[in-house]
C-alpha positions as CSV (number, residue, x, y, z in Angstrom):
1,X,14.6,160.0,119.9
2,X,10.0,160.5,120.1
3,X,10.7,162.8,117.4
4,X,12.1,160.3,114.9
5,X,10.2,157.3,115.9
6,X,7.0,159.6,115.9
7,X,7.5,161.2,112.4
8,X,7.1,158.5,110.1
9,X,3.6,157.8,111.6
10,X,2.6,161.3,111.4
11,X,3.8,161.5,108.0
12,X,1.6,157.6,107.2
13,X,-1.5,159.9,108.8
14,X,-0.7,163.2,106.8
15,X,-0.6,161.3,103.8
16,X,-3.9,160.1,103.9
17,X,-5.1,163.7,104.6
18,X,-3.6,165.0,101.8
19,X,-5.1,162.1,99.6
20,X,-8.5,163.3,100.9
21,X,-7.5,166.8,100.2
22,X,-5.7,166.6,96.8
23,X,-7.4,167.4,94.2
24,X,-9.3,164.7,91.9
25,X,-10.8,164.2,88.9
26,X,-14.5,163.6,88.2
27,X,-16.3,160.5,89.4
28,X,-16.2,158.6,86.4
29,X,-12.3,158.7,86.2
30,X,-12.7,156.7,89.6
31,X,-15.1,154.3,88.3
32,X,-14.9,153.8,84.7
33,X,-13.8,150.7,83.2
34,X,-10.2,149.6,82.2
35,X,-9.5,150.2,78.3
36,X,-11.4,147.6,76.6
37,X,-14.4,146.7,79.1
38,X,-16.5,148.9,77.8
39,X,-16.6,147.6,74.0
40,X,-16.6,144.0,75.3
41,X,-19.0,144.5,78.0
42,X,-22.5,143.7,75.9
43,X,-20.8,140.3,74.5
44,X,-19.8,139.4,77.8
45,X,-23.0,140.3,79.9
46,X,-24.1,137.0,79.5
47,X,-21.4,134.7,80.7
48,X,-20.6,136.8,83.4
49,X,-24.1,136.5,85.2
50,X,-23.9,133.1,84.5
51,X,-20.9,132.6,86.4
52,X,-22.0,135.1,89.3
53,X,-18.8,136.6,89.0
54,X,-18.1,138.7,92.5
55,X,-18.0,142.8,92.0
56,X,-15.5,144.5,91.7
57,X,-14.7,146.9,94.7
58,X,-14.4,149.6,93.0
59,X,-17.7,149.4,91.0
60,X,-20.2,149.3,94.4
61,X,-23.0,151.8,94.6
62,X,-23.2,152.9,98.4
63,X,-25.8,155.0,100.1
64,X,-26.8,155.6,104.1
65,X,-29.8,154.1,102.3
66,X,-28.5,150.8,101.5
67,X,-26.3,150.7,104.9
68,X,-28.9,148.7,107.0
69,X,-30.0,146.0,104.6
70,X,-25.9,145.4,103.6
71,X,-25.3,145.2,107.5
72,X,-27.6,142.4,107.6
73,X,-26.3,140.8,104.9
74,X,-22.3,140.8,106.3
75,X,-24.0,139.2,109.1
76,X,-25.8,136.6,107.7
77,X,-22.8,135.5,105.8
78,X,-20.6,135.7,108.6
79,X,-22.5,133.7,110.9
80,X,-23.5,131.0,107.9
81,X,-20.2,130.9,107.6
82,X,-19.4,127.4,109.1
83,X,-22.0,126.3,107.2
84,X,-19.8,126.8,104.1
85,X,-16.7,124.9,105.8
86,X,-19.1,122.0,106.1
87,X,-19.7,122.1,102.5
88,X,-15.8,122.1,102.0
89,X,-15.4,125.5,100.9
90,X,-12.7,128.5,102.4
91,X,-10.7,125.6,104.2
92,X,-7.1,126.5,103.2
93,X,-7.7,130.4,104.5
94,X,-9.2,129.0,107.3
95,X,-6.6,126.6,107.9
96,X,-3.7,129.2,107.6
97,X,-5.6,132.0,109.9
98,X,-6.3,128.9,112.8
99,X,-3.0,127.4,112.3
100,X,-1.0,131.2,112.6
101,X,-3.2,132.2,115.6
102,X,-2.3,128.6,117.2
103,X,1.3,129.1,116.3
104,X,1.2,132.6,118.1
105,X,-0.6,131.2,121.1
106,X,2.3,129.1,121.9
107,X,4.6,131.9,121.4
108,X,2.7,134.3,123.6
109,X,4.1,133.9,126.7
110,X,8.0,134.3,125.4
111,X,7.3,137.2,123.4
112,X,5.4,139.0,125.7
113,X,8.2,138.6,128.6
114,X,10.6,139.9,125.9
115,X,8.3,143.2,125.1
116,X,7.6,143.9,128.7
117,X,10.7,143.8,130.1
118,X,12.3,146.2,127.4
119,X,12.2,150.0,127.3
120,X,13.0,150.1,123.5
121,X,9.6,150.5,123.1
122,X,8.9,153.3,125.3
123,X,9.0,156.6,122.9
124,X,7.2,153.9,120.1
125,X,4.2,153.4,123.2
126,X,3.9,157.3,123.8
127,X,3.3,158.0,120.0
128,X,0.7,155.1,119.3
129,X,-1.3,154.9,122.7
130,X,-4.8,153.3,122.7
131,X,-6.5,156.7,122.7
132,X,-4.1,157.7,119.7
133,X,-4.2,154.9,117.4
134,X,-8.1,154.0,118.3
135,X,-8.3,157.8,116.9
136,X,-6.8,157.5,113.8
137,X,-8.8,154.5,113.0
138,X,-12.1,156.6,113.7
139,X,-10.8,160.1,112.1
140,X,-9.4,158.4,108.7
141,X,-13.0,157.2,107.3
142,X,-15.0,160.4,109.2
143,X,-12.8,162.8,108.0
144,X,-12.7,161.5,104.6
145,X,-16.5,161.4,104.2
146,X,-16.5,164.8,105.6
147,X,-14.2,166.0,102.5
148,X,-16.0,163.8,100.3
149,X,-19.2,165.8,101.3
150,X,-18.1,168.6,100.5
151,X,-16.5,167.8,97.2
152,X,-19.8,166.2,96.6
153,X,-17.4,163.4,95.5
154,X,-20.1,160.2,95.8
155,X,-17.6,157.4,95.6
156,X,-15.6,158.9,98.3
157,X,-18.4,158.9,100.6
158,X,-19.3,155.6,99.4
159,X,-15.6,154.4,100.3
160,X,-16.1,155.8,103.7
161,X,-19.4,154.2,104.2
162,X,-17.9,151.0,103.4
163,X,-15.2,151.5,105.8
164,X,-17.7,152.2,108.4
165,X,-19.8,149.2,107.7
166,X,-16.5,147.0,108.0
167,X,-16.2,148.5,111.2
168,X,-19.5,147.9,112.7
169,X,-19.3,144.2,111.6
170,X,-16.0,143.8,113.2
171,X,-17.3,145.1,116.5
172,X,-20.1,142.4,116.6
173,X,-17.7,139.9,115.9
174,X,-15.3,141.5,118.5
175,X,-17.5,141.1,121.4
176,X,-18.8,138.1,120.9
177,X,-15.5,136.5,120.9
178,X,-14.3,138.7,123.9
179,X,-17.4,137.8,125.7
180,X,-16.6,133.8,125.2
181,X,-13.1,134.1,125.5
182,X,-12.4,136.1,127.8
183,X,-8.8,136.1,127.9
184,X,-6.7,138.3,130.4
185,X,-4.6,140.9,128.8
186,X,-0.5,141.1,129.2
187,X,-1.0,144.0,131.8
188,X,-2.9,141.8,134.1
189,X,0.1,139.7,134.8
190,X,3.8,140.7,136.0
191,X,6.2,141.9,133.2
192,X,8.3,138.5,133.9
193,X,5.0,136.7,134.7
194,X,4.2,133.1,133.5
195,X,1.2,134.3,130.9
196,X,-0.3,130.9,131.5
197,X,-4.1,130.1,131.8
198,X,-5.1,133.4,130.2
199,X,-8.6,132.3,128.8
200,X,-11.4,132.4,130.9
201,X,-9.2,134.3,133.4
202,X,-9.7,137.9,133.1
203,X,-10.7,140.0,136.1
204,X,-12.0,142.9,133.7
205,X,-15.3,142.7,132.2
206,X,-16.0,141.3,129.1
207,X,-15.0,144.7,127.3
208,X,-11.7,144.4,128.5
209,X,-11.3,140.7,127.4
210,X,-7.8,140.6,124.9
211,X,-9.1,138.3,122.6
212,X,-9.1,139.4,119.8
213,X,-7.5,143.0,119.2
214,X,-10.3,145.7,118.3
215,X,-7.8,147.9,117.5
216,X,-6.1,145.1,114.8
217,X,-9.4,144.3,113.5
218,X,-10.5,147.5,112.5
219,X,-7.3,149.0,111.3
220,X,-6.8,146.3,108.9
221,X,-10.7,146.9,107.9
222,X,-10.4,150.0,107.3
223,X,-7.0,149.9,105.2
224,X,-8.6,146.7,102.9
225,X,-11.3,149.3,102.1
226,X,-9.2,152.2,100.8
227,X,-6.7,150.0,99.4
228,X,-9.4,147.9,97.4
229,X,-11.2,151.3,96.5
230,X,-8.1,153.0,95.3
231,X,-6.0,150.2,93.9
232,X,-5.1,152.2,91.3
233,X,-3.3,154.1,93.2
234,X,-0.3,151.6,94.5
235,X,0.7,153.9,97.5
236,X,-2.3,154.0,99.4
237,X,-1.6,150.0,99.9
238,X,1.6,151.0,101.5
239,X,0.4,153.6,103.7
240,X,-3.0,151.7,104.5
241,X,-1.0,148.8,105.7
242,X,1.6,150.6,107.0
243,X,-0.2,152.6,109.2
244,X,-2.5,149.5,110.4
245,X,0.6,147.5,110.9
246,X,2.1,150.3,113.3
247,X,-1.2,150.4,115.2
248,X,-1.3,146.6,115.4
249,X,2.0,146.1,116.6
250,X,1.7,149.0,118.9
251,X,-1.1,146.8,120.9
252,X,1.7,144.1,122.2
253,X,4.3,146.8,122.8
254,X,1.9,148.5,125.3
255,X,0.7,145.3,126.9
256,X,-2.7,145.7,125.9
257,X,-2.5,142.3,123.7
258,X,-0.7,139.4,123.1
259,X,0.7,138.7,119.7
260,X,-1.8,136.0,119.0
261,X,-4.6,138.5,119.8
262,X,-3.5,141.2,117.1
263,X,-2.5,138.1,114.5
264,X,-6.5,137.1,114.7
265,X,-7.7,140.3,114.9
266,X,-5.7,141.7,111.4
267,X,-7.0,138.4,109.9
268,X,-10.4,138.6,110.4
269,X,-10.6,142.4,110.0
270,X,-9.0,142.2,106.2
271,X,-11.4,138.8,105.8
272,X,-14.5,140.7,106.7
273,X,-13.5,144.1,104.6
274,X,-12.7,142.0,101.5
275,X,-14.4,138.9,101.5
276,X,-17.5,140.1,102.9
277,X,-18.2,143.9,102.6
278,X,-16.7,144.6,99.4
279,X,-18.2,141.3,97.6
280,X,-22.0,142.7,97.4
């Protein structure tokens, strides 16, 4: 049973490894413009600059030297986001995330009771433990960077740096939210518990707070960076988001997080990578 459950996830991880080790074309092939784009670039440069169109994620030039300034820029955008809301911007995606989180908060107790009172996920939990899933989040960008260095692939190095940048931003927001909410984890209650009054109730330090899920946040950030940087390869999105979803789901089945913790973590992780890290 465990082998049949483990196989898809090991295949997913192996697929990432194959992607990093497979022969690639020159760097120009990765970042070359689409057909017809070069011919019209001179004619459209003025209009592009006037409209301040965001850069394509595949066009970003990244290096270690640029990381500190990029990180500070990310943090500025993150913490000034309420100002943009006050100006009437980004209300729809914000409403979707807040509404989705609220819906999951209402359903957290019955869902968590069902998950913890069944043994159907026992083998699954042995495959994606906290350490294994956390290791995957770290190993994928780190391994990708190492292989890219060996191949002198600057585009691959930039991709891994962007993934690390996204994770760093995730960590800051995650720690602040955990310190504020101090939500008790499901594992602090009996399997058939009421799971009520979970916020400001954890017996752990704020690092052990349940809201949000760091695994969900960081896995979706890393996945989003790879998907956007290699979007010409459709299979990358399937593998990346499947692995991120499997990691996030395991946080519920192991009793480490409530579904709402995972939802808000995945949503913010995606948003930080897609609309902050990859936008400048």
